[in-house]
FILUMVO-783533 format. One record per residue (C-alpha): residue number from 0; x, y, z; chain; residue in three letters. Coordinates in steps of 0.2 Angstrom, whole numbers, m for minus. Layout:
BEGIN
PT;pos;x;y;z;unit;code
PT;NUM;X;Y;Z;A;ALA
...
END
This chain:
BEGIN
PT;pos;x;y;z;unit;code
PT;0;303;278;548;A;MET
PT;1;306;260;554;A;THR
PT;2;287;257;555;A;ASP
PT;3;284;264;538;A;CYS
PT;4;297;252;531;A;LEU
PT;5;289;237;540;A;GLN
PT;6;272;242;533;A;THR
PT;7;279;243;515;A;LEU
PT;8;288;227;517;A;GLY
PT;9;271;218;523;A;GLY
PT;10;263;226;508;A;SER
PT;11;275;219;495;A;LEU
PT;12;271;202;501;A;ARG
PT;13;254;205;494;A;CYS
PT;14;260;211;477;A;LEU
PT;15;270;196;471;A;PRO
PT;16;266;201;452;A;SER
PT;17;273;219;454;A;MET
PT;18;284;223;439;A;ARG
PT;19;291;240;443;A;GLU
PT;20;295;247;460;A;LEU
PT;21;302;265;462;A;ASP
PT;22;309;270;479;A;LEU
PT;23;320;283;473;A;SER
PT;24;324;299;481;A;CYS
PT;25;319;293;499;A;ASN
PT;26;334;297;509;A;LYS
PT;27;326;289;525;A;ASN
PT;28;329;272;517;A;LEU
PT;29;348;275;522;A;ALA
PT;30;352;261;535;A;GLY
PT;31;335;253;534;A;GLY
PT;32;335;244;517;A;LEU
PT;33;338;227;525;A;ASN
PT;34;321;229;532;A;GLN
PT;35;314;228;514;A;LEU
PT;36;325;215;506;A;THR
PT;37;317;200;514;A;LEU
PT;38;301;205;506;A;HIS
PT;39;309;210;490;A;LEU
PT;40;313;191;487;A;ALA
PT;41;295;188;485;A;HIS
PT;42;294;199;470;A;LEU
PT;43;299;186;457;A;THR
PT;44;291;196;443;A;HIS
PT;45;300;212;446;A;LEU
PT;46;308;220;431;A;GLU
PT;47;313;237;437;A;SER
PT;48;319;243;454;A;LEU
PT;49;324;261;456;A;ASP
PT;50;334;266;472;A;LEU
PT;51;343;281;465;A;HIS
PT;52;347;295;477;A;LEU
PT;53;343;286;493;A;CYS
PT;54;359;289;502;A;CYS
PT;55;361;270;503;A;LEU
PT;56;375;263;516;A;THR
PT;57;387;250;512;A;HIS
PT;58;376;239;523;A;THR
PT;59;361;243;513;A;ASP
PT;60;369;238;497;A;LEU
PT;61;376;222;504;A;GLU
PT;62;358;218;509;A;ALA
PT;63;352;222;491;A;LEU
PT;64;366;211;483;A;VAL
PT;65;359;196;494;A;GLN
PT;66;341;197;487;A;VAL
PT;67;346;200;469;A;LEU
PT;68;347;182;464;A;PRO
PT;69;329;180;469;A;SER
PT;70;324;194;457;A;LEU
PT;71;325;183;442;A;THR
PT;72;315;194;430;A;ALA
PT;73;325;210;434;A;LEU
PT;74;331;220;418;A;THR
PT;75;334;237;426;A;GLU
PT;76;342;242;442;A;LEU
PT;77;345;260;447;A;ASP
PT;78;356;263;461;A;VAL
PT;79;364;279;454;A;SER
PT;80;368;295;465;A;SER
PT;81;372;283;479;A;ASN
PT;82;391;286;482;A;LYS
PT;83;393;270;491;A;GLU
PT;84;388;260;477;A;ALA
PT;85;404;263;469;A;GLY
PT;86;413;251;481;A;GLY
PT;87;401;236;478;A;ILE
PT;88;400;236;460;A;VAL
PT;89;408;219;458;A;HIS
PT;90;396;209;469;A;PRO
PT;91;381;219;463;A;LEU
PT;92;386;214;445;A;VAL
PT;93;389;195;450;A;SER
PT;94;372;194;458;A;ALA
PT;95;362;201;443;A;LEU
PT;96;355;191;429;A;PRO
PT;97;367;199;417;A;LEU
PT;98;361;192;400;A;THR
PT;99;344;200;403;A;GLN
PT;100;350;217;411;A;MET
PT;101;345;232;400;A;ARG
PT;102;349;247;412;A;ARG
PT;103;362;248;426;A;LEU
PT;104;365;267;428;A;PRO
PT;105;380;271;440;A;LEU
PT;106;381;289;438;A;ASN
PT;107;388;299;453;A;SER
PT;108;393;284;462;A;CYS
PT;109;411;287;466;A;SER
PT;110;417;273;454;A;LEU
PT;111;435;266;455;A;SER
PT;112;445;258;442;A;GLU
PT;113;440;241;449;A;GLU
PT;114;422;246;448;A;SER
PT;115;424;250;430;A;LEU
PT;116;432;233;427;A;THR
PT;117;417;225;435;A;ALA
PT;118;404;235;426;A;LEU
PT;119;412;230;409;A;ALA
PT;120;405;212;412;A;LEU
PT;121;388;219;411;A;ALA
PT;122;391;232;396;A;VAL
PT;123;388;219;383;A;PRO
PT;124;370;217;387;A;TYR
PT;125;365;234;392;A;LEU
PT;126;355;246;381;A;ARG
PT;127;360;261;391;A;SER
PT;128;377;265;400;A;VAL
PT;129;378;280;411;A;ASP
PT;130;394;283;421;A;VAL
PT;131;392;303;421;A;SER
PT;132;400;312;435;A;TRP
PT;133;413;299;438;A;CYS
PT;134;430;306;435;A;LYS
PT;135;439;289;436;A;VAL
PT;136;432;286;418;A;VAL
PT;137;445;299;412;A;SER
PT;138;459;290;403;A;GLY
PT;139;451;273;406;A;ARG
PT;140;435;274;395;A;SER
PT;141;442;259;385;A;ALA
PT;142;438;248;400;A;LEU
PT;143;419;251;396;A;LEU
PT;144;420;254;377;A;LEU
PT;145;430;239;373;A;ASP
PT;146;416;228;381;A;ALA
PT;147;402;235;369;A;LEU
PT;148;394;223;357;A;GLN
PT;149;388;228;340;A;SER
PT;150;371;236;338;A;SER
PT;151;366;233;356;A;VAL
PT;152;369;250;365;A;LEU
PT;153;356;264;363;A;LEU
PT;154;361;277;376;A;GLU
PT;155;379;281;381;A;LEU
PT;156;380;295;394;A;ARG
PT;157;398;301;399;A;LEU
PT;158;394;319;405;A;SER
PT;159;407;327;417;A;SER
PT;160;419;312;416;A;CYS
PT;161;435;324;413;A;GLU
PT;162;436;314;396;A;LEU
PT;163;453;317;388;A;CYS
PT;164;458;318;369;A;THR
PT;165;463;300;370;A;GLU
PT;166;446;295;376;A;ASP
PT;167;438;303;361;A;LEU
PT;168;449;294;349;A;ARG
PT;169;445;277;357;A;HIS
PT;170;427;282;356;A;LEU
PT;171;430;285;337;A;ALA
PT;172;438;269;335;A;ALA
PT;173;423;260;343;A;VAL
PT;174;411;269;331;A;CYS
PT;175;422;263;316;A;ARG
PT;176;420;245;322;A;ARG
PT;177;401;248;320;A;GLY
PT;178;398;245;339;A;CYS
PT;179;387;260;341;A;LEU
PT;180;377;258;325;A;SER
PT;181;361;258;335;A;SER
PT;182;366;272;347;A;LEU
PT;183;352;285;349;A;ARG
PT;184;358;296;363;A;VAL
PT;185;376;301;366;A;LEU
PT;186;380;314;380;A;ASP
PT;187;397;320;381;A;LEU
PT;188;393;337;389;A;SER
PT;189;404;346;402;A;TYR
PT;190;421;337;396;A;ASN
PT;191;430;353;391;A;GLY
PT;192;447;345;393;A;SER
PT;193;445;336;377;A;VAL
PT;194;456;344;363;A;GLY
PT;195;451;349;346;A;ASP
PT;196;459;333;338;A;ASP
PT;197;447;322;349;A;GLY
PT;198;432;330;343;A;TRP
PT;199;438;330;325;A;SER
PT;200;442;311;326;A;ALA
PT;201;424;307;333;A;LEU
PT;202;415;316;319;A;PHE
PT;203;427;308;306;A;ALA
PT;204;424;291;312;A;ALA
PT;205;406;288;306;A;GLY
PT;206;396;274;312;A;GLY
PT;207;382;284;321;A;LEU
PT;208;368;284;308;A;GLY
PT;209;355;280;322;A;SER
PT;210;360;294;333;A;LEU
PT;211;346;306;337;A;GLU
PT;212;352;316;352;A;ASP
PT;213;370;323;354;A;LEU
PT;214;376;334;368;A;ASP
PT;215;393;343;368;A;LEU
PT;216;389;357;379;A;SER
PT;217;402;364;391;A;LEU
PT;218;400;369;409;A;ARG
PT;219;390;385;412;A;PRO
PT;220;406;393;419;A;SER
PT;221;418;390;403;A;THR
PT;222;418;393;385;A;SER
PT;223;429;388;371;A;ALA
PT;224;430;390;352;A;SER
PT;225;423;376;341;A;LEU
PT;226;430;383;325;A;SER
PT;227;444;370;324;A;ALA
PT;228;432;355;324;A;TRP
PT;229;417;362;316;A;LEU
PT;230;422;357;298;A;PRO
PT;231;422;339;304;A;ALA
PT;232;406;341;312;A;LEU
PT;233;398;349;296;A;LEU
PT;234;405;334;286;A;ARG
PT;235;398;322;298;A;ALA
PT;236;380;329;298;A;LEU
PT;237;374;321;282;A;PRO
PT;238;379;304;289;A;ARG
PT;239;368;308;305;A;LEU
PT;240;351;307;296;A;PRO
PT;241;341;303;312;A;ALA
PT;242;348;318;322;A;LEU
PT;243;334;328;330;A;THR
PT;244;345;337;344;A;ARG
PT;245;362;345;344;A;LEU
PT;246;367;354;360;A;ALA
PT;247;383;365;359;A;VAL
PT;248;380;377;373;A;ARG
PT;249;395;388;379;A;ARG
PT;250;405;384;363;A;TRP
PT;251;408;400;354;A;THR
PT;252;409;403;335;A;MET
PT;253;411;417;323;A;GLY
PT;254;397;423;312;A;SER
PT;255;403;413;297;A;GLN
PT;256;404;397;308;A;ASP
PT;257;386;401;313;A;ARG
PT;258;380;403;295;A;GLU
PT;259;388;387;290;A;GLN
PT;260;380;377;304;A;LEU
PT;261;363;385;300;A;ASN
PT;262;364;381;283;A;HIS
PT;263;368;363;286;A;SER
PT;264;353;361;297;A;LEU
PT;265;341;373;288;A;ARG
PT;266;331;360;279;A;LYS
PT;267;331;347;294;A;ARG
PT;268;320;347;310;A;SER
PT;269;335;348;322;A;VAL
PT;270;334;356;339;A;LEU
PT;271;350;367;339;A;LEU
PT;272;354;372;357;A;GLU
PT;273;368;385;358;A;TRP
PT;274;371;402;365;A;ASP
PT;275;368;415;353;A;PRO
PT;276;378;431;356;A;ASP
PT;277;369;447;359;A;ILE
PT;278;371;454;341;A;GLU
PT;279;365;438;334;A;ASP
PT;280;350;435;346;A;ALA
PT;281;337;443;334;A;ALA
PT;282;343;436;318;A;SER
PT;283;344;418;326;A;SER
PT;284;326;418;330;A;CYS
PT;285;323;418;311;A;LYS
PT;286;332;403;307;A;THR
PT;287;322;388;302;A;THR
PT;288;330;375;314;A;ASN
PT;289;323;377;332;A;HIS
PT;290;334;384;346;A;GLU
PT;291;331;383;365;A;SER
PT;292;337;396;377;A;PRO
PT;293;348;392;391;A;GLU
PT;294;339;384;406;A;GLU
END
């Protein structure tokens, strides 16, 4: 693998105008990224660098931090699914051209509270924030949400963060301030610890007029009733004119609730993803909104 990295490094020197470099899912990079970083410094036009799921070591990430100041055109850096990245967020953020950064996904990176605080420095400029599968976000989402600027963020992914009701209330407050008016994708899936009041507060807040994709699904091994907060969702739907997908998998509902939701979406092209029970499976296929089966 060392020879391959050296060959790749030599090739990069011949490609000074490269704008995108995807080295993701290459676990053999682990422990050897420093063999490339010297050559990466020559890619002064590089805009996107993808290193997700590469098993990067702390030493690899330190080498990356050293070269980042040379990548003056960078707008996207993906080091997600590298657990060690959680311990180096502060120097990483400090080395980036923050005002031009658009994507810095850190999902599945074993973040700490200190990491969240450091990431908050970049949040005002990012078009996409993804800290999914980072349990430290639970009860601390305000560290990120309070850093959001109005009409900047397009995508917010907080899947499997063990969010609590207070996290959703804080998200609702951010919506009311208009900070998420341009948001198109909101992923809150796999957060079954949120209480009914949290979901109701979010839907009552408004401020999501550009939202296209909303995922509220629960984990495959769980289920819960959405009857308590469905009225708030139904009232919110007219204020979500851009919505094209609504995922509520594993949430259970009675036949009356199903009819109300179907009625609200009947004349809209919204992909509704839910788990129809056996007795409703045949009739659900006849509804005008689209539904997709469990993957």
